[in-house]
N, C-alpha and C positions, 0 to 999 in steps of 0.2 A: 524691491518689493515684489511679492509673488503675485502675479496676475489670476484672475479667475480661469482662464485658459490653463494656465499651469496646473492649477488645482483640479480641474475637470481633466486634463490629461492622466494626472497622476491616478485619480479615481478609475478612469477607464483601465489603466494599466493594471491597478489592483485587481479589478474585476476579470481582466484577461487573465492574469495568474490564478486566480481562484477557478476559473473555468478550465483551466490547464490542470489544476489539481484535481478536479473531479474526473479526469480521465483515468485517475488510479482505480475507479470502479469499473473501469472498461478494460482493465488489465494492461494499460499502458503506463510508461514512466512519467505520470504528469507533475510529478515533484521535481523530476529531474529537468524536465522541458522548462517548468516555471523558472527553476533556478537559473537556466540558460537565458531567459528573457530578462531576469534580474540583472545576469552578468552584462548583458548586452545595453541595459541601461545604466548600469554602473561604468562601463566602459565609455559610453557616450559623454558621462560626466567626469571622465579622467579618473575613476575610481575613489570619487571623493565623497560618495554617499554611503555606501555599506562599509568599506574599510576591510583590510586584509584580515584582521582578528575575527570579524564576524563573517567572512567567507570560510574560515575554518570552521567556526560554529556551525553555519547553515549545512556545509558539507558533512560533517559528523552527525548531524541530525537526520539527514537523508540516509546516510549508510546504516543508522540505527532503524530508521523505517523499513529498510530493505530486510535487516536481519529479523526484526520483528514479524514481517510479513511470512518470511521462510520459516520460522520456528513457532509463532504462536499457536497455529493450529495443532501442532504436535504437542505442545506444552499443556494445551487444554485438555486434549484427549487423554493424555497420560496422568494428568492431575484426576481426572474422572473415573480412574480406575482401570483403564486399558491396560492390557498386556503390552510389553515392548514391541511386539509384532503387530498389535493392533494400532498402535501409536506410529510405528514406521509405515504401515500401510496407509494411514491418513496422511502423512507427509508425501510418500511416493505418489499415492493417488491423487493429491492435489496438484503435484508437478506434472505428472502424465495427463491429467485431465485440462490443464492450463495449455500443454503443449498441443494436445490433440484439438481442444476447442478452437484454438487460433486458426487452425486448418479447415474447421468445419464452418465457423461462423466468424468472420474476421472481426477483431476487436472485442465484441461482448462474448464471444464464444469462450475465450480464455478465462474470463470470470466465471461464467455459469459452469462450465466444463472442470472448472479449478474446483469449485464448492462441492459438486457432486461427485468428483474424483475423490476428493478426500473423504466424502461419505462413503463411497463404494469401497475405496482401499481399506478403510478401516472395518466395515462389515465383512469383507472377504477375508482379511487377516484374522479377525477375531472369530469368525465362523469354522476355518480350517483350524484354529487352535483349540477351540473349546466346543465345536459343534452344538452350539447354543444359538438359535436365531435371535431370541429377545435380546440376550446380551450384546450380541454383535450389532443389532440395529440401533441400540442405546449408543454405543461406542460410535457410531456412524454419524448419529446425530449430534454428538459432542464434536465430532471431527468437522462437520459442516459448521456448527457454530464457532468452533475455532477459526476457521478460515474466514469467515465473515468478519469476526472481531479483528483479524489481522489486517483487512482491507480497511476496516474504520481506524485503527491504530495508526496505520500508514498515511491515511489521510489526515488526521489530527496532527500527525508530525509536519505533514507538508503545509498545513494551516499554521504551524507555529513558525515555520520559514517565512510565510507571507506576512505574519504579524510583526516579526522582527524587521523584515523589510519596509512595511509600512512605518513602523516607529522610526527606522533609520533615515527614511526618504520624505517624510512629510515635513514640509518647511515651517 
């Protein structure tokens, strides 16, 4: 029979993994850290909770999240009519901004600078290519939105990992 304390402990564990998943919005690998916590829990239970097949699913989901984060901003801006250089500018600007942001403002800087880096990279590339600021700003806006969607997509995938863990572990 499962005790009230065991249920409370599981709820606290789920809440902890959820908080770790929120770190995605701070530019940290919250989904992977949460997966590490789930691994420790499963290890403590002699791998009787999650199961090796589900470990493969959880790992693949998080890899897909990383790929989505890397390319969603690029895809959105390209779909909205940006030139290849504008889309590449958004991609490169987002990465450069995230790297620079980490050194300027620890943790949150990578997110803030990544969003604005995608915007700036797209604007600069489109303006150099076409010399039309209005079109360049429109492309930059969609680059910003694409990067923001990428964070939410990655978070949604991390939440799917948590839901699978809840289903597998709730007694």
